[in-house]
C-alpha positions as CSV (number, residue, x, y, z in Angstrom):
1,M,117.1,98.5,116.8
2,P,114.1,98.3,114.4
3,Y,111.5,95.8,115.2
4,L,109.7,93.7,112.6
5,F,106.9,91.3,113.3
6,I,105.7,89.0,110.6
7,N,103.3,86.2,111.2
8,A,101.4,83.7,109.0
9,H,98.6,86.2,108.4
10,H,101.0,88.9,107.2
11,V,102.6,86.5,104.8
12,A,99.1,85.4,103.5
13,R,98.1,89.0,103.0
14,W,101.3,89.8,101.0
15,R,101.1,86.5,99.1
16,G,97.5,87.1,98.2
17,N,98.2,90.6,97.1
18,C,100.8,89.4,94.7
19,L,98.9,86.4,93.3
20,V,95.7,88.3,92.8
21,R,97.5,90.6,90.4
22,F,98.2,87.5,88.2
23,G,94.5,86.6,88.2
24,D,94.9,83.6,90.4
25,P,91.5,82.9,91.9
26,D,92.9,80.3,94.3
27,T,94.5,83.1,96.3
28,A,91.1,83.8,98.0
29,D,92.0,81.2,100.7
30,D,95.2,83.1,101.5
31,L,93.2,86.3,101.7
32,R,90.5,84.9,103.9
33,S,93.2,83.6,106.2
34,A,94.8,87.0,106.3
35,L,91.4,88.6,107.1
36,A,90.7,86.2,109.9
37,G,94.0,87.1,111.5
38,M,93.5,90.8,111.5
39,D,92.7,92.4,114.8
40,G,90.8,95.4,113.5
41,T,93.5,98.0,114.2
42,Y,94.9,98.3,110.7
43,N,92.1,99.8,108.6
44,R,94.2,100.5,105.6
45,A,95.6,97.0,105.5
46,E,92.1,95.5,106.0
47,S,90.8,97.6,103.1
48,G,93.6,96.3,100.9
49,V,92.9,92.7,101.9
50,R,89.2,93.1,101.2
51,C,89.8,94.7,97.9
52,D,92.2,91.9,96.9
53,L,89.7,89.3,98.1
54,G,86.9,90.9,96.1
55,H,89.3,90.8,93.0
56,A,90.0,87.1,93.6
57,L,86.3,86.2,94.0
58,L,85.6,88.1,90.8
59,A,88.3,86.2,89.0
60,A,86.8,83.0,90.4
61,G,83.5,83.9,88.8
62,D,81.7,84.9,92.0
63,P,81.0,88.6,91.8
64,E,78.1,88.4,94.3
65,A,80.5,87.1,97.0
66,A,82.9,89.9,96.1
67,Q,80.3,92.7,96.8
68,P,80.4,92.7,100.6
69,H,84.2,92.8,100.7
70,I,84.3,95.6,98.2
71,H,81.7,97.6,100.2
72,R,83.6,97.2,103.5
73,A,86.9,98.0,101.7
74,Q,85.2,101.2,100.5
75,Q,84.1,102.1,104.0
76,L,87.6,101.5,105.4
77,A,89.3,103.5,102.6
78,T,87.0,106.4,103.3
79,M,87.9,106.3,107.0
80,T,91.6,106.3,106.3
81,G,91.4,108.8,103.5
82,S,93.3,106.7,101.0
83,R,92.6,108.0,97.5
84,R,94.8,105.3,95.9
85,Q,92.8,102.6,97.6
86,R,89.4,104.3,96.8
87,R,90.4,104.5,93.1
88,R,91.3,100.8,93.1
89,I,88.1,99.9,94.8
90,D,86.0,102.0,92.4
91,E,87.6,100.2,89.4
92,L,86.9,96.8,91.0
93,S,83.3,97.8,91.9
94,K,82.7,98.8,88.2
95,A,84.1,95.4,87.1
96,V,81.8,93.6,89.6
97,N,78.8,95.6,88.4
98,R,79.6,94.7,84.7
99,A,79.9,91.0,85.7
100,L,76.5,91.3,87.4
101,G,75.0,92.9,84.3
102,R,74.4,96.3,85.9
C-alpha cells in the first residue's frame, strides 16, 4: 500500500506556496513554520519554501529580508539541478534588486 505522511509543516509549505501566488504577504508566517519543520533532507522542497518566503517578504515590502532566503534557495536549486526552480529564483532575484534600486 502507498504511504503518505503529512504533518503541519507540509501543510504550511503547501498553503504558503498557494497564498504567495496571490500576493498574500501574511503567508510568510506559514512559510517560516514550514522551514522550521524541515529536517534538511529535502533540498528541492527547501529551495521552494525559501523562494516562496522571499516572494512573500518582497510582497510585504521587505526586500532586504528576502535576500538571504533567495540566496540559499539558489544554492539548493543548483545542488539539485532544478532548472525550473533556478528560473523562478532568478526572476525573484531581479525583482528584489529592482526593489532595492539596483
